[in-house]
PDB file of N, CA, C and O in Angstrom, chain B, residues numbered from 101:
ATOM      1  N   MET B 101     205.546  67.673 152.511  1.00  0.00           N
ATOM      2  CA  MET B 101     204.627  66.940 152.317  1.00  0.00           C
ATOM      3  C   MET B 101     203.171  66.453 152.293  1.00  0.00           C
ATOM      4  O   MET B 101     202.190  66.519 151.553  1.00  0.00           O
ATOM      5  N   LEU B 102     203.746  65.607 154.210  1.00  0.00           N
ATOM      6  CA  LEU B 102     202.169  65.160 154.307  1.00  0.00           C
ATOM      7  C   LEU B 102     201.612  66.405 154.754  1.00  0.00           C
ATOM      8  O   LEU B 102     200.507  66.087 155.193  1.00  0.00           O
ATOM      9  N   ARG B 103     201.715  67.292 154.851  1.00  0.00           N
ATOM     10  CA  ARG B 103     201.412  68.217 155.433  1.00  0.00           C
ATOM     11  C   ARG B 103     200.658  69.247 154.297  1.00  0.00           C
ATOM     12  O   ARG B 103     199.660  69.883 154.634  1.00  0.00           O
ATOM     13  N   ALA B 104     201.193  69.347 153.001  1.00  0.00           N
ATOM     14  CA  ALA B 104     200.079  69.804 151.321  1.00  0.00           C
ATOM     15  C   ALA B 104     199.015  68.274 151.853  1.00  0.00           C
ATOM     16  O   ALA B 104     197.953  68.539 152.417  1.00  0.00           O
ATOM     17  N   ILE B 105     199.251  67.304 151.711  1.00  0.00           N
ATOM     18  CA  ILE B 105     198.235  65.991 152.297  1.00  0.00           C
ATOM     19  C   ILE B 105     196.844  66.520 152.787  1.00  0.00           C
ATOM     20  O   ILE B 105     195.697  66.771 152.419  1.00  0.00           O
ATOM     21  N   PHE B 106     197.717  66.527 153.886  1.00  0.00           N
ATOM     22  CA  PHE B 106     196.390  66.823 155.349  1.00  0.00           C
ATOM     23  C   PHE B 106     195.566  68.311 154.509  1.00  0.00           C
ATOM     24  O   PHE B 106     194.414  68.153 154.107  1.00  0.00           O
ATOM     25  N   MET B 107     196.087  69.335 154.361  1.00  0.00           N
ATOM     26  CA  MET B 107     195.796  70.824 154.169  1.00  0.00           C
ATOM     27  C   MET B 107     194.276  70.068 152.676  1.00  0.00           C
ATOM     28  O   MET B 107     193.054  70.095 152.530  1.00  0.00           O
ATOM     29  N   ILE B 108     195.394  69.570 152.026  1.00  0.00           N
ATOM     30  CA  ILE B 108     194.147  68.978 151.191  1.00  0.00           C
ATOM     31  C   ILE B 108     192.878  68.792 151.164  1.00  0.00           C
ATOM     32  O   ILE B 108     191.984  69.465 150.650  1.00  0.00           O
ATOM     33  N   GLY B 109     192.843  67.403 152.016  1.00  0.00           N
ATOM     34  CA  GLY B 109     192.185  67.161 152.906  1.00  0.00           C
ATOM     35  C   GLY B 109     191.203  67.190 153.955  1.00  0.00           C
ATOM     36  O   GLY B 109     190.460  66.357 154.474  1.00  0.00           O
ATOM     37  N   LEU B 110     191.504  68.753 154.141  1.00  0.00           N
ATOM     38  CA  LEU B 110     190.986  69.397 155.224  1.00  0.00           C
ATOM     39  C   LEU B 110     190.197  69.949 154.344  1.00  0.00           C
ATOM     40  O   LEU B 110     189.092  69.418 154.234  1.00  0.00           O
ATOM     41  N   PHE B 111     190.516  71.228 153.404  1.00  0.00           N
ATOM     42  CA  PHE B 111     189.932  72.103 152.266  1.00  0.00           C
ATOM     43  C   PHE B 111     189.213  70.748 151.678  1.00  0.00           C
ATOM     44  O   PHE B 111     188.841  71.163 150.581  1.00  0.00           O
ATOM     45  N   ALA B 112     188.791  69.364 151.752  1.00  0.00           N
ATOM     46  CA  ALA B 112     188.151  69.253 150.751  1.00  0.00           C
ATOM     47  C   ALA B 112     186.855  68.417 151.623  1.00  0.00           C
ATOM     48  O   ALA B 112     185.770  68.038 151.181  1.00  0.00           O
ATOM     49  N   MET B 113     187.307  68.320 152.739  1.00  0.00           N
ATOM     50  CA  MET B 113     186.357  68.568 154.160  1.00  0.00           C
ATOM     51  C   MET B 113     185.052  69.456 153.814  1.00  0.00           C
ATOM     52  O   MET B 113     183.885  69.239 153.488  1.00  0.00           O
ATOM     53  N   LEU B 114     185.829  70.503 154.046  1.00  0.00           N
ATOM     54  CA  LEU B 114     185.237  71.513 154.699  1.00  0.00           C
ATOM     55  C   LEU B 114     184.141  72.313 153.137  1.00  0.00           C
ATOM     56  O   LEU B 114     183.113  72.924 153.430  1.00  0.00           O
ATOM     57  N   GLY B 115     184.542  72.179 151.701  1.00  0.00           N
ATOM     58  CA  GLY B 115     184.116  72.478 150.970  1.00  0.00           C
ATOM     59  C   GLY B 115     183.000  71.568 150.698  1.00  0.00           C
ATOM     60  O   GLY B 115     182.079  71.929 149.966  1.00  0.00           O
ATOM     61  N   LEU B 116     183.042  69.749 151.556  1.00  0.00           N
ATOM     62  CA  LEU B 116     182.024  69.100 151.336  1.00  0.00           C
ATOM     63  C   LEU B 116     180.696  69.710 152.621  1.00  0.00           C
ATOM     64  O   LEU B 116     179.480  69.583 152.768  1.00  0.00           O
ATOM     65  N   PHE B 117     181.764  70.350 153.285  1.00  0.00           N
ATOM     66  CA  PHE B 117     180.478  71.352 154.030  1.00  0.00           C
ATOM     67  C   PHE B 117     179.441  71.901 153.973  1.00  0.00           C
ATOM     68  O   PHE B 117     178.231  71.814 154.180  1.00  0.00           O
ATOM     69  N   ALA B 118     180.919  73.019 153.341  1.00  0.00           N
ATOM     70  CA  ALA B 118     179.984  74.371 152.559  1.00  0.00           C
ATOM     71  C   ALA B 118     178.914  73.536 151.663  1.00  0.00           C
ATOM     72  O   ALA B 118     177.781  73.405 152.125  1.00  0.00           O
ATOM     73  N   VAL B 119     179.176  73.063 150.616  1.00  0.00           N
ATOM     74  CA  VAL B 119     177.901  72.426 149.428  1.00  0.00           C
ATOM     75  C   VAL B 119     177.158  71.777 150.035  1.00  0.00           C
ATOM     76  O   VAL B 119     176.196  71.475 149.328  1.00  0.00           O
ATOM     77  N   GLY B 120     177.060  71.136 151.646  1.00  0.00           N
ATOM     78  CA  GLY B 120     175.880  70.531 152.042  1.00  0.00           C
ATOM     79  C   GLY B 120     174.604  71.481 152.448  1.00  0.00           C
ATOM     80  O   GLY B 120     173.441  71.539 152.048  1.00  0.00           O
ATOM     81  N   MET B 121     175.394  72.224 153.467  1.00  0.00           N
ATOM     82  CA  MET B 121     174.681  73.273 154.209  1.00  0.00           C
ATOM     83  C   MET B 121     174.837  74.409 153.130  1.00  0.00           C
ATOM     84  O   MET B 121     175.386  75.269 153.818  1.00  0.00           O
ATOM     85  N   VAL B 122     174.685  75.031 151.708  1.00  0.00           N
ATOM     86  CA  VAL B 122     173.746  75.425 150.944  1.00  0.00           C
ATOM     87  C   VAL B 122     172.578  75.049 149.892  1.00  0.00           C
ATOM     88  O   VAL B 122     171.509  75.425 149.413  1.00  0.00           O
ATOM     89  N   PHE B 123     173.426  74.172 149.882  1.00  0.00           N
ATOM     90  CA  PHE B 123     171.735  72.944 149.039  1.00  0.00           C
ATOM     91  C   PHE B 123     171.031  72.776 149.854  1.00  0.00           C
ATOM     92  O   PHE B 123     170.005  73.377 149.537  1.00  0.00           O
ATOM     93  N   LYS B 124     170.760  71.790 151.804  1.00  0.00           N
ATOM     94  CA  LYS B 124     170.215  72.370 152.773  1.00  0.00           C
ATOM     95  C   LYS B 124     169.895  73.792 152.386  1.00  0.00           C
ATOM     96  O   LYS B 124     168.775  73.918 151.890  1.00  0.00           O
ATOM     97  N   LEU B 125     170.640  74.936 152.499  1.00  0.00           N
ATOM     98  CA  LEU B 125     169.471  76.059 153.051  1.00  0.00           C
ATOM     99  C   LEU B 125     168.793  76.474 151.544  1.00  0.00           C
ATOM    100  O   LEU B 125     168.135  77.509 151.441  1.00  0.00           O
ATOM    101  N   PHE B 126     168.936  75.899 150.809  1.00  0.00           N
ATOM    102  CA  PHE B 126     168.088  77.034 149.027  1.00  0.00           C
ATOM    103  C   PHE B 126     167.317  75.700 148.875  1.00  0.00           C
ATOM    104  O   PHE B 126     166.140  75.793 148.527  1.00  0.00           O
ATOM    105  N   GLY B 127     167.890  74.341 149.117  1.00  0.00           N
ATOM    106  CA  GLY B 127     165.825  73.473 148.811  1.00  0.00           C
ATOM    107  C   GLY B 127     165.404  74.326 149.947  1.00  0.00           C
ATOM    108  O   GLY B 127     165.144  75.459 149.541  1.00  0.00           O
ATOM    109  N   GLY B 128     165.264  74.206 151.065  1.00  0.00           N
ATOM    110  CA  GLY B 128     163.894  75.104 151.081  1.00  0.00           C
ATOM    111  C   GLY B 128     163.822  76.865 151.082  1.00  0.00           C
ATOM    112  O   GLY B 128     163.651  77.450 152.151  1.00  0.00           O
ATOM    113  N   ILE B 129     163.954  77.548 149.925  1.00  0.00           N
ATOM    114  CA  ILE B 129     163.871  78.754 149.345  1.00  0.00           C
ATOM    115  C   ILE B 129     163.686  78.093 148.097  1.00  0.00           C
ATOM    116  O   ILE B 129     163.260  78.910 147.281  1.00  0.00           O
ATOM    117  N   VAL B 130     163.880  76.523 147.414  1.00  0.00           N
ATOM    118  CA  VAL B 130     163.542  76.418 146.229  1.00  0.00           C
ATOM    119  C   VAL B 130     161.679  76.274 146.397  1.00  0.00           C
ATOM    120  O   VAL B 130     160.748  76.969 145.990  1.00  0.00           O
ATOM    121  N   GLY B 131     161.768  75.020 147.196  1.00  0.00           N
ATOM    122  CA  GLY B 131     160.527  74.464 147.355  1.00  0.00           C
ATOM    123  C   GLY B 131     159.630  75.678 147.972  1.00  0.00           C
ATOM    124  O   GLY B 131     158.745  75.194 148.677  1.00  0.00           O
ATOM    125  N   LEU B 132     159.583  76.963 147.936  1.00  0.00           N
ATOM    126  CA  LEU B 132     158.974  78.198 148.959  1.00  0.00           C
ATOM    127  C   LEU B 132     158.438  78.085 147.235  1.00  0.00           C
ATOM    128  O   LEU B 132     157.533  77.607 146.550  1.00  0.00           O
ATOM    129  N   THR B 133     159.776  78.936 147.118  1.00  0.00           N
ATOM    130  CA  THR B 133     159.580  79.165 145.844  1.00  0.00           C
ATOM    131  C   THR B 133     158.379  78.502 144.703  1.00  0.00           C
ATOM    132  O   THR B 133     157.554  79.320 144.297  1.00  0.00           O
ATOM    133  N   PHE B 134     158.299  77.514 144.348  1.00  0.00           N
ATOM    134  CA  PHE B 134     157.262  76.498 143.332  1.00  0.00           C
ATOM    135  C   PHE B 134     156.864  76.147 144.194  1.00  0.00           C
ATOM    136  O   PHE B 134     157.019  74.929 144.281  1.00  0.00           O
ATOM    137  N   PHE B 135     156.045  76.850 145.529  1.00  0.00           N
ATOM    138  CA  PHE B 135     155.100  76.348 146.432  1.00  0.00           C
ATOM    139  C   PHE B 135     154.171  77.792 145.444  1.00  0.00           C
ATOM    140  O   PHE B 135     153.299  77.522 144.618  1.00  0.00           O
ATOM    141  N   ILE B 136     154.595  79.233 145.766  1.00  0.00           N
ATOM    142  CA  ILE B 136     154.546  79.931 145.729  1.00  0.00           C
ATOM    143  C   ILE B 136     153.669  80.430 143.636  1.00  0.00           C
ATOM    144  O   ILE B 136     152.557  80.769 143.232  1.00  0.00           O
ATOM    145  N   VAL B 137     154.960  80.180 143.025  1.00  0.00           N
ATOM    146  CA  VAL B 137     155.119  80.005 142.115  1.00  0.00           C
ATOM    147  C   VAL B 137     153.026  79.217 141.073  1.00  0.00           C
ATOM    148  O   VAL B 137     152.358  79.554 140.095  1.00  0.00           O
ATOM    149  N   GLY B 138     152.932  78.090 142.221  1.00  0.00           N
ATOM    150  CA  GLY B 138     151.882  76.829 142.417  1.00  0.00           C
ATOM    151  C   GLY B 138     150.895  78.056 142.701  1.00  0.00           C
ATOM    152  O   GLY B 138     150.957  78.671 141.636  1.00  0.00           O
ATOM    153  N   LEU B 139     150.544  78.338 143.034  1.00  0.00           N
ATOM    154  CA  LEU B 139     149.454  79.193 143.772  1.00  0.00           C
ATOM    155  C   LEU B 139     149.419  80.299 143.156  1.00  0.00           C
ATOM    156  O   LEU B 139     148.324  80.576 142.667  1.00  0.00           O
ATOM    157  N   ALA B 140     150.322  81.099 142.997  1.00  0.00           N
ATOM    158  CA  ALA B 140     150.010  82.240 141.522  1.00  0.00           C
ATOM    159  C   ALA B 140     149.423  81.840 140.444  1.00  0.00           C
ATOM    160  O   ALA B 140     148.545  82.471 139.855  1.00  0.00           O
ATOM    161  N   ILE B 141     149.857  80.809 140.133  1.00  0.00           N
ATOM    162  CA  ILE B 141     149.191  80.178 138.660  1.00  0.00           C
ATOM    163  C   ILE B 141     147.523  79.946 139.300  1.00  0.00           C
ATOM    164  O   ILE B 141     146.635  80.741 138.992  1.00  0.00           O
ATOM    165  N   LYS B 142     147.285  78.846 140.143  1.00  0.00           N
ATOM    166  CA  LYS B 142     146.287  79.290 141.079  1.00  0.00           C
ATOM    167  C   LYS B 142     144.919  80.627 140.681  1.00  0.00           C
ATOM    168  O   LYS B 142     143.751  80.854 140.368  1.00  0.00           O
ATOM    169  N   VAL B 143     146.164  81.122 140.992  1.00  0.00           N
ATOM    170  CA  VAL B 143     144.520  82.294 141.426  1.00  0.00           C
ATOM    171  C   VAL B 143     144.502  83.354 139.631  1.00  0.00           C
ATOM    172  O   VAL B 143     143.684  84.272 139.585  1.00  0.00           O
ATOM    173  N   LEU B 144     145.046  83.207 138.860  1.00  0.00           N
ATOM    174  CA  LEU B 144     145.743  83.516 137.717  1.00  0.00           C
ATOM    175  C   LEU B 144     144.582  82.758 137.028  1.00  0.00           C
ATOM    176  O   LEU B 144     143.856  83.393 136.262  1.00  0.00           O
ATOM    177  N   ILE B 145     144.392  81.640 137.216  1.00  0.00           N
ATOM    178  CA  ILE B 145     143.505  80.511 136.404  1.00  0.00           C
ATOM    179  C   ILE B 145     142.058  81.139 136.680  1.00  0.00           C
ATOM    180  O   ILE B 145     141.273  81.454 135.786  1.00  0.00           O
ATOM    181  N   VAL B 146     141.757  81.311 138.441  1.00  0.00           N
ATOM    182  CA  VAL B 146     140.614  81.621 138.738  1.00  0.00           C
ATOM    183  C   VAL B 146     140.694  83.066 138.254  1.00  0.00           C
ATOM    184  O   VAL B 146     140.361  83.177 137.074  1.00  0.00           O
ATOM    185  N   GLY B 147     141.131  84.465 138.994  1.00  0.00           N
ATOM    186  CA  GLY B 147     141.126  85.000 138.059  1.00  0.00           C
ATOM    187  C   GLY B 147     140.507  85.210 136.382  1.00  0.00           C
ATOM    188  O   GLY B 147     139.285  85.324 136.282  1.00  0.00           O
ATOM    189  N   GLY B 148     140.941  85.234 135.720  1.00  0.00           N
ATOM    190  CA  GLY B 148     141.014  84.820 134.921  1.00  0.00           C
ATOM    191  C   GLY B 148     139.240  84.411 134.615  1.00  0.00           C
ATOM    192  O   GLY B 148     138.383  85.211 134.238  1.00  0.00           O
ATOM    193  N   LEU B 149     139.012  82.651 134.969  1.00  0.00           N
ATOM    194  CA  LEU B 149     138.014  82.867 134.293  1.00  0.00           C
ATOM    195  C   LEU B 149     136.925  83.754 135.411  1.00  0.00           C
ATOM    196  O   LEU B 149     135.744  83.828 135.073  1.00  0.00           O
ATOM    197  N   LEU B 150     137.234  84.215 136.338  1.00  0.00           N
ATOM    198  CA  LEU B 150     135.766  84.958 137.104  1.00  0.00           C
ATOM    199  C   LEU B 150     135.479  86.014 135.669  1.00  0.00           C
ATOM    200  O   LEU B 150     134.463  86.298 135.034  1.00  0.00           O
ATOM    201  N   TYR B 151     137.130  86.455 135.536  1.00  0.00           N
ATOM    202  CA  TYR B 151     136.787  88.283 134.696  1.00  0.00           C
ATOM    203  C   TYR B 151     136.317  87.446 132.997  1.00  0.00           C
ATOM    204  O   TYR B 151     135.496  88.056 132.313  1.00  0.00           O
ATOM    205  N   PHE B 152     136.838  86.207 132.494  1.00  0.00           N
ATOM    206  CA  PHE B 152     135.767  85.717 131.601  1.00  0.00           C
ATOM    207  C   PHE B 152     134.353  85.811 131.697  1.00  0.00           C
ATOM    208  O   PHE B 152     133.638  85.930 130.702  1.00  0.00           O
ATOM    209  N   GLY B 153     133.879  85.756 132.989  1.00  0.00           N
ATOM    210  CA  GLY B 153     132.925  84.968 133.316  1.00  0.00           C
ATOM    211  C   GLY B 153     131.631  86.257 133.036  1.00  0.00           C
ATOM    212  O   GLY B 153     130.505  86.295 132.538  1.00  0.00           O
ATOM    213  N   ILE B 154     132.979  87.601 133.957  1.00  0.00           N
ATOM    214  CA  ILE B 154     132.096  89.177 133.836  1.00  0.00           C
ATOM    215  C   ILE B 154     131.356  89.590 133.046  1.00  0.00           C
ATOM    216  O   ILE B 154     130.256  90.139 133.005  1.00  0.00           O
ATOM    217  N   ARG B 155     132.637  89.015 131.949  1.00  0.00           N
ATOM    218  CA  ARG B 155     133.114  89.015 129.940  1.00  0.00           C
ATOM    219  C   ARG B 155     131.527  89.172 129.928  1.00  0.00           C
ATOM    220  O   ARG B 155     130.532  89.895 129.881  1.00  0.00           O
ATOM    221  N   VAL B 156     131.921  88.302 129.984  1.00  0.00           N
ATOM    222  CA  VAL B 156     130.164  87.328 128.333  1.00  0.00           C
ATOM    223  C   VAL B 156     129.016  87.769 128.841  1.00  0.00           C
ATOM    224  O   VAL B 156     128.206  88.206 128.024  1.00  0.00           O
ATOM    225  N   LEU B 157     128.541  87.779 130.671  1.00  0.00           N
ATOM    226  CA  LEU B 157     127.612  88.029 131.347  1.00  0.00           C
ATOM    227  C   LEU B 157     127.462  89.461 131.545  1.00  0.00           C
ATOM    228  O   LEU B 157     126.281  89.793 131.450  1.00  0.00           O
ATOM    229  N   SER B 158     128.580  90.813 131.885  1.00  0.00           N
ATOM    230  CA  SER B 158     128.330  92.067 131.636  1.00  0.00           C
ATOM    231  C   SER B 158     129.545  92.957 130.945  1.00  0.00           C
ATOM    232  O   SER B 158     130.474  93.626 131.399  1.00  0.00           O
ATOM    233  N   PRO B 159     129.130  92.667 129.782  1.00  0.00           N
ATOM    234  CA  PRO B 159     130.602  93.357 129.176  1.00  0.00           C
ATOM    235  C   PRO B 159     130.713  95.413 129.425  1.00  0.00           C
ATOM    236  O   PRO B 159     131.543  96.266 129.113  1.00  0.00           O
ATOM    237  N   GLY B 160     129.726  95.419 129.948  1.00  0.00           N
ATOM    238  CA  GLY B 160     129.830  97.258 130.827  1.00  0.00           C
ATOM    239  C   GLY B 160     131.193  97.764 131.876  1.00  0.00           C
ATOM    240  O   GLY B 160     131.933  98.708 132.157  1.00  0.00           O
ATOM    241  N   THR B 161     130.725  95.752 132.308  1.00  0.00           N
ATOM    242  CA  THR B 161     131.012  96.223 134.124  1.00  0.00           C
ATOM    243  C   THR B 161     132.583  95.934 133.932  1.00  0.00           C
ATOM    244  O   THR B 161     133.288  96.860 134.330  1.00  0.00           O
ATOM    245  N   ALA B 162     133.430  94.563 133.270  1.00  0.00           N
ATOM    246  CA  ALA B 162     134.641  94.690 132.552  1.00  0.00           C
ATOM    247  C   ALA B 162     135.152  95.214 131.274  1.00  0.00           C
ATOM    248  O   ALA B 162     136.091  94.783 130.604  1.00  0.00           O
ATOM    249  N   GLN B 163     133.932  96.790 130.920  1.00  0.00           N
ATOM    250  CA  GLN B 163     135.499  97.643 131.130  1.00  0.00           C
ATOM    251  C   GLN B 163     135.831  98.432 131.346  1.00  0.00           C
ATOM    252  O   GLN B 163     136.530  99.165 130.646  1.00  0.00           O
ATOM    253  N   ARG B 164     135.339  98.647 132.752  1.00  0.00           N
ATOM    254  CA  ARG B 164     134.566  99.360 133.672  1.00  0.00           C
ATOM    255  C   ARG B 164     136.418  98.581 134.477  1.00  0.00           C
ATOM    256  O   ARG B 164     137.488  99.067 134.844  1.00  0.00           O
ATOM    257  N   LEU B 165     135.998  97.628 134.413  1.00  0.00           N
ATOM    258  CA  LEU B 165     137.443  96.850 135.709  1.00  0.00           C
ATOM    259  C   LEU B 165     138.078  96.964 134.562  1.00  0.00           C
ATOM    260  O   LEU B 165     138.968  96.218 134.971  1.00  0.00           O
ATOM    261  N   ARG B 166     138.489  97.266 133.313  1.00  0.00           N
ATOM    262  CA  ARG B 166     139.616  96.689 132.454  1.00  0.00           C
ATOM    263  C   ARG B 166     140.731  98.896 132.411  1.00  0.00           C
ATOM    264  O   ARG B 166     141.847  99.365 132.188  1.00  0.00           O
ATOM    265  N   GLU B 167     139.192  99.396 132.836  1.00  0.00           N
ATOM    266  CA  GLU B 167     139.998 100.763 132.773  1.00  0.00           C
ATOM    267  C   GLU B 167     140.279 100.502 134.164  1.00  0.00           C
ATOM    268  O   GLU B 167     140.910  99.446 134.192  1.00  0.00           O
ATOM    269  N   ARG B 168     140.167 100.815 134.976  1.00  0.00           N
ATOM    270  CA  ARG B 168     140.255 100.936 136.181  1.00  0.00           C
ATOM    271  C   ARG B 168     141.713 100.062 136.833  1.00  0.00           C
ATOM    272  O   ARG B 168     142.496 100.436 137.706  1.00  0.00           O
ATOM    273  N   PHE B 169     141.699  98.847 136.065  1.00  0.00           N
ATOM    274  CA  PHE B 169     143.229  97.918 136.391  1.00  0.00           C
ATOM    275  C   PHE B 169     144.559  98.681 135.658  1.00  0.00           C
ATOM    276  O   PHE B 169     145.617  98.910 136.244  1.00  0.00           O
ATOM    277  N   ALA B 170     144.248  99.045 134.155  1.00  0.00           N
ATOM    278  CA  ALA B 170     144.596  98.918 133.142  1.00  0.00           C
ATOM    279  C   ALA B 170     145.810 100.251 133.313  1.00  0.00           C
ATOM    280  O   ALA B 170     145.596 101.138 134.139  1.00  0.00           O
ATOM    281  N   GLY B 171     147.164 100.268 132.381  1.00  0.00           N
ATOM    282  CA  GLY B 171     148.073 101.414 133.254  1.00  0.00           C
ATOM    283  C   GLY B 171     149.027 100.680 134.278  1.00  0.00           C
ATOM    284  O   GLY B 171     149.190  99.499 134.584  1.00  0.00           O
ATOM    285  N   THR B 172     149.709 102.130 134.765  1.00  0.00           N
ATOM    286  CA  THR B 172     150.913 102.018 135.676  1.00  0.00           C
ATOM    287  C   THR B 172     150.342 103.190 136.562  1.00  0.00           C
ATOM    288  O   THR B 172     149.589 104.069 136.142  1.00  0.00           O
ATOM    289  N   ARG B 173     151.001 103.026 138.357  1.00  0.00           N
ATOM    290  CA  ARG B 173     150.793 104.635 138.585  1.00  0.00           C
ATOM    291  C   ARG B 173     151.150 105.908 137.826  1.00  0.00           C
ATOM    292  O   ARG B 173     150.549 106.881 137.372  1.00  0.00           O
ATOM    293  N   LEU B 174     152.620 105.377 137.908  1.00  0.00           N
ATOM    294  CA  LEU B 174     152.949 107.110 137.262  1.00  0.00           C
ATOM    295  C   LEU B 174     152.176 107.324 136.164  1.00  0.00           C
ATOM    296  O   LEU B 174     152.218 108.538 135.961  1.00  0.00           O
ATOM    297  N   THR B 175     151.258 106.618 135.067  1.00  0.00           N
ATOM    298  CA  THR B 175     150.684 106.975 133.872  1.00  0.00           C
ATOM    299  C   THR B 175     148.850 107.810 134.138  1.00  0.00           C
ATOM    300  O   THR B 175     148.005 108.105 133.292  1.00  0.00           O
ATOM    301  N   ARG B 176     148.822 108.007 136.136  1.00  0.00           N
ATOM    302  CA  ARG B 176     148.011 108.290 136.377  1.00  0.00           C
ATOM    303  C   ARG B 176     147.386 109.377 136.804  1.00  0.00           C
ATOM    304  O   ARG B 176     146.253 109.855 136.861  1.00  0.00           O
ATOM    305  N   TYR B 177     148.623 109.644 137.122  1.00  0.00           N
ATOM    306  CA  TYR B 177     148.835 110.828 138.021  1.00  0.00           C
ATOM    307  C   TYR B 177     149.743 112.562 136.903  1.00  0.00           C
ATOM    308  O   TYR B 177     149.984 113.617 137.490  1.00  0.00           O
TER     309      TYR B 177
END
């Protein structure tokens, strides 16, 4: 009976240690992911504003950009 209690305690301590390690590792990964998503949103906003400016000032250039980047690589070949 005493052995079973000690084994349950040992497994509980090992489980707490494992959960702590997982959250420490994933905490950094989640932080890095949010940083990259925030950076991507900023790039998207700046790119959208630049494209809008090109579209207003030079519609022909905007049409060429749209044709160049439209579609996937598989449909081009």
